[in-house]
C-alpha positions in Angstrom: -63.5 -28.0 16.1 -61.5 -26.4 18.9 -60.1 -28.6 21.6 -59.8 -27.8 25.3 -57.8 -29.8 27.8 -58.2 -29.5 31.6 -55.4 -31.1 33.6 -56.4 -33.1 36.7 -53.6 -33.7 39.1 -53.7 -35.4 42.5 -54.4 -32.9 45.3 -55.6 -30.3 42.8 -58.2 -27.9 44.1 -61.5 -29.2 42.8 -62.7 -25.7 42.0 -59.7 -25.0 39.7 -60.8 -28.1 37.7 -64.5 -27.7 37.9 -64.8 -24.0 37.0 -63.4 -24.3 33.5 -65.2 -27.7 33.1 -68.6 -26.4 34.1 -68.5 -23.0 32.3 -67.3 -24.5 28.9 -69.7 -27.3 29.2 -72.5 -24.8 29.8 -71.4 -22.9 26.7 -71.5 -26.1 24.7 -75.1 -26.7 26.0 -76.1 -23.3 24.8 -74.7 -23.9 21.4 -76.6 -27.2 21.2 -79.8 -25.5 22.3 -79.3 -23.0 19.5 -78.8 -25.8 17.0 -75.3 -24.5 16.1 -73.4 -27.7 16.5 -70.6 -26.5 14.3 -69.6 -24.2 17.1 -69.1 -27.0 19.7 -65.8 -27.3 21.5 -64.3 -30.7 22.4 -63.6 -30.6 26.1 -61.6 -33.3 27.9 -60.2 -33.8 31.3 -56.7 -35.3 31.1 -54.2 -36.8 33.6 -50.6 -37.7 33.7 -51.2 -41.2 35.0 -54.4 -43.0 36.1 -57.6 -41.9 34.5 -59.2 -41.8 38.0 -57.7 -38.9 40.0 -58.3 -38.0 43.6 -58.4 -34.2 44.0 -58.2 -32.1 47.2 -60.8 -33.0 49.7 -61.1 -36.6 48.4 -63.1 -35.7 45.3 -62.6 -38.4 42.7 -62.7 -37.4 39.0 -62.7 -39.7 36.0 -60.5 -38.3 33.2 -61.1 -38.8 29.5 -57.5 -39.3 28.4 -53.9 -39.5 29.6 -51.6 -36.7 28.5 -49.8 -39.0 26.1 -53.0 -39.7 24.3 -53.8 -36.1 23.5 -52.6 -35.5 19.9 -53.5 -31.8 19.7 -55.2 -29.3 21.9 -55.8 -25.5 21.5 -56.3 -24.4 25.2 -55.0 -26.0 28.4 -56.0 -25.3 32.0 -53.6 -26.2 34.7 -55.1 -26.5 38.2 -53.9 -25.1 41.5 -52.6 -27.6 44.0 -53.8 -27.6 47.6 -50.7 -26.7 49.7 -47.3 -26.2 48.3 -47.1 -27.2 44.6 -43.4 -28.0 44.9 -43.9 -31.7 45.7 -46.4 -32.2 42.8 -44.1 -30.5 40.3 -41.3 -32.9 41.2 -43.6 -36.0 41.4 -45.3 -35.3 38.0 -42.6 -33.9 35.7 -44.5 -35.2 32.7 -47.1 -32.4 33.1 -44.5 -29.6 32.6 -42.9 -31.6 29.7 -46.4 -32.0 28.0 -47.1 -28.3 28.5 -43.8 -27.4 26.8 -44.6 -29.6 23.9 -48.2 -28.4 23.6 -47.1 -24.8 23.8 -44.6 -25.3 21.0 -47.5 -26.7 18.9 -49.5 -23.5 19.5 -51.7 -24.2 22.5 -52.8 -21.4 24.8 -51.9 -22.1 28.5 -53.8 -20.9 31.6 -52.3 -21.6 35.0 -54.9 -21.3 37.7 -53.5 -20.2 41.1 -50.4 -22.4 41.8 -50.9 -24.1 38.4 -48.6 -21.4 37.2 -45.7 -23.3 38.8 -46.0 -26.1 36.3 -45.7 -23.6 33.4 -42.7 -22.0 35.0 -41.1 -25.4 35.6 -41.4 -26.0 31.8 -39.3 -22.8 31.3 -42.1 -21.1 29.4 -42.2 -18.1 31.7 -38.5 -17.1 31.7 -38.3 -13.3 31.0 -42.1 -13.0 31.1 -44.5 -11.6 33.6 -46.6 -14.0 35.7 -48.6 -14.3 38.9 -49.6 -17.1 41.3 -51.3 -17.5 44.7 -50.0 -14.9 47.1 -49.0 -17.4 49.7 -46.3 -18.8 47.4 -44.9 -15.6 46.0 -41.6 -16.0 47.7 -41.2 -19.7 46.9 -42.1 -19.0 43.3 -39.6 -16.1 43.0 -36.9 -18.2 44.7 -37.3 -21.2 42.4 -38.0 -19.2 39.2 -35.9 -16.1 39.4 -36.0 -15.5 35.6 -39.8 -15.0 35.8 -41.1 -11.4 36.3 -43.5 -12.1 39.2 -46.4 -9.6 39.4 -47.4 -9.5 43.0 -50.2 -6.9 42.4 -51.9 -8.6 39.5 -54.5 -11.4 39.8 -54.3 -12.0 36.0 -51.3 -11.8 33.7 -51.1 -12.4 30.0 -48.1 -12.6 27.8 -48.5 -14.0 24.3 -50.5 -17.2 24.7 -49.7 -17.8 28.3 -52.2 -16.7 31.0 -51.7 -16.9 34.8 -54.2 -16.2 37.6 -53.6 -15.6 41.3 -56.8 -16.8 42.7 -59.9 -19.0 42.1 -62.1 -15.8 41.7 -59.7 -14.6 39.0 -60.2 -18.0 37.3 -63.9 -17.4 37.1 -63.3 -14.0 35.7 -60.8 -15.1 33.0 -63.2 -17.8 31.9 -65.5 -15.3 30.3 -62.5 -14.1 28.2 -61.8 -17.7 27.0 -65.4 -18.4 26.3 -65.6 -15.3 24.2 -62.5 -16.4 22.3 -64.0 -19.9 21.7 -67.7 -19.1 21.2 -68.1 -15.4 20.7 -69.5 -12.5 22.7 -73.1 -13.6 22.6 -72.3 -16.9 24.4 -70.0 -15.2 26.9 -72.8 -12.8 27.8 -75.2 -15.7 28.2 -72.7 -17.6 30.4 -72.2 -14.5 32.6 -76.0 -14.3 33.2 -76.4 -18.0 33.9 -73.6 -18.4 36.4 -74.3 -15.3 38.5 -75.3 -11.8 37.9 -72.2 -10.7 39.8 -69.9 -12.4 37.3 -68.8 -9.7 34.9 -65.8 -8.5 33.0 -63.5 -6.8 35.6 -60.7 -4.4 35.1 -58.3 -7.4 35.1 -60.2 -9.1 32.2 -60.3 -5.8 30.3 -56.6 -5.8 30.4 -56.5 -9.0 28.4 -58.0 -7.1 25.4 -55.6 -4.2 25.6 -52.0 -3.7 24.5 -49.9 -5.3 27.2 -47.5 -2.3 26.9 -50.1 -0.3 28.7 -49.5 -2.1 31.9 -47.1 -0.6 34.4 -45.2 -1.4 37.6 -45.8 1.6 39.9 -47.2 -0.2 42.8 -48.6 2.9 44.6 -50.5 3.9 41.5 -51.8 0.3 41.2 -53.2 0.7 44.7 -54.9 3.9 43.7 -56.4 2.2 40.6 -57.6 -0.7 42.7 -59.2 1.8 45.2 -60.9 3.6 42.4 -62.1 0.3 41.0 -63.8 -0.5 44.3 -65.1 3.0 45.0 -66.0 4.5 41.6 -69.5 5.2 42.7 -68.4 7.5 45.5 -67.7 11.2 45.4 -64.0 11.3 44.6 -61.8 14.4 45.0 -58.2 14.3 43.9 -57.0 16.1 47.1 -58.7 13.4 49.3 -57.2 10.7 47.1 -53.7 12.1 47.4 -54.1 12.4 51.1 -55.3 8.8 51.4 -52.2 7.5 49.6 -49.8 10.0 51.3 -48.9 11.9 48.2 -49.2 15.5 47.1 -51.8 16.3 44.5 -49.0 17.3 42.1 -47.1 14.0 42.7 -50.3 11.9 42.3 -51.3 13.5 39.1 -47.8 13.3 37.7 -47.2 9.6 38.6 -50.7 8.5 37.6 -50.4 10.2 34.2 -47.0 8.6 33.6 -48.2 5.1 34.7 -51.8 5.0 33.3 -51.6 7.6 30.5 -54.5 9.4 32.1 -55.2 11.7 35.1 -57.0 10.2 38.1 -60.2 12.0 37.1 -60.0 10.8 33.5 -59.4 7.2 34.7 -62.4 7.5 37.1 -64.5 8.8 34.2 -63.5 5.9 32.0 -64.3 3.4 34.9 -67.8 4.9 35.4 -68.6 5.1 31.7 -67.5 1.4 31.3 -69.8 0.3 34.0 -72.6 2.5 32.6 -72.2 0.8 29.2 -72.7 -2.6 30.9 -75.8 -1.4 32.6 -77.2 0.1 29.4 -76.6 -3.1 27.6 -77.8 -5.5 30.3 -80.5 -3.7 32.2 -83.7 -1.7 31.7 -82.7 1.2 34.0 -83.5 4.6 32.7 -80.5 6.9 32.0 -80.9 8.8 35.2 -80.8 5.6 37.2 -77.7 4.4 35.3 -76.0 7.7 36.0 -76.7 7.5 39.7 -75.4 3.9 39.9 -72.1 4.9 38.4 -71.6 8.0 40.6 -73.2 10.8 38.7 -76.2 12.6 40.3 -76.6 14.9 37.4 -78.0 12.9 34.5 -77.5 15.8 32.1 -73.8 15.9 32.9 -73.5 12.2 32.6 -75.2 12.2 29.2 -72.9 15.0 28.0 -69.8 13.1 29.2 -71.0 9.8 27.7 -71.5 11.4 24.3 -68.2 13.2 24.5 -66.4 9.9 25.1 -68.5 7.7 22.8 -69.9 10.0 20.2 -73.4 8.8 21.0 -75.9 9.4 23.8 -76.6 6.7 26.4 -80.0 5.9 24.8 -78.4 5.7 21.3 -75.7 3.4 22.6 -78.3 1.2 24.2 -80.2 0.9 20.9 -77.0 0.1 19.0 -75.6 -2.6 21.3 -79.0 -4.3 21.8 -79.4 -4.5 18.1 -75.9 -5.9 17.8 -76.6 -8.4 20.6 -79.7 -9.6 18.8 -77.7 -10.0 15.5 -74.9 -11.8 17.4 -77.3 -14.2 19.1 -78.9 -15.2 15.8 -76.1 -15.0 13.3 -72.7 -14.9 15.0 -70.1 -17.4 13.8 -67.4 -18.9 16.0 -63.9 -17.5 16.1 -61.7 -19.5 13.8 
């Protein structure tokens, strides 16, 4: 049985503790309802001192164990601290020491917002990329100069260490962890239960890709972020270049070098990715799906979809819904 630990520290933001607690608990509830108890995950809230911890805003939480009582764990969530995390890091050095020991034993670590500072204090991020809350970028870089701080990423992943830069990113990354722990079927169910707006974003998709595909061209990252937010609009390369104060030639060259695709290819992949989600999760007809992802011509959309996926939208829908049914009834947990 997999074991998950959520660290509760004084002055921690309640949401950075409750989000992983509630979402994994909900996944366990779904497993119980399906009578698949062998897939249950042991979930514990742990503290460095007293079992009763007062979080930010006066919220009191009762912990299951102290850090010293945890013999083994597979995944650890480290919460963000309200205000500067510097004082908490110095006041509770045992947290970073325990993280180092657990990491050496194979545990995955996820620092939520300023929780990343505890991981950095343990020396586990030296020479690696990481992110944290934007307000503490300069402080983080000053105290941990060996860490490659990513100011343009809300989620980073190197090996078995994950960092998030915001509470929203924590919600997003939870689907990734739930899929690792319980499988895709449960992750899809959790996404539907918590909110229809909670879905795998571009940042989450990066977690399933080769990390070498990431890049550091900040201007192109801005272009990618704009395309993420505006993929449904009519997009012209000339207008895109003007918006970001580049020539068309420079935009195409830099984008291709950074993202291994032209802006139009990247936009097409974004649209098709969103179309796949709609085909899988909605009953919209193909023409409606096409319109929602930015294509008014359903025939063109169908042709492009088949070119990129080797099946038509309707064929894809039949395939994934059949797989979803099989997964919901027979899927085994990830070992």
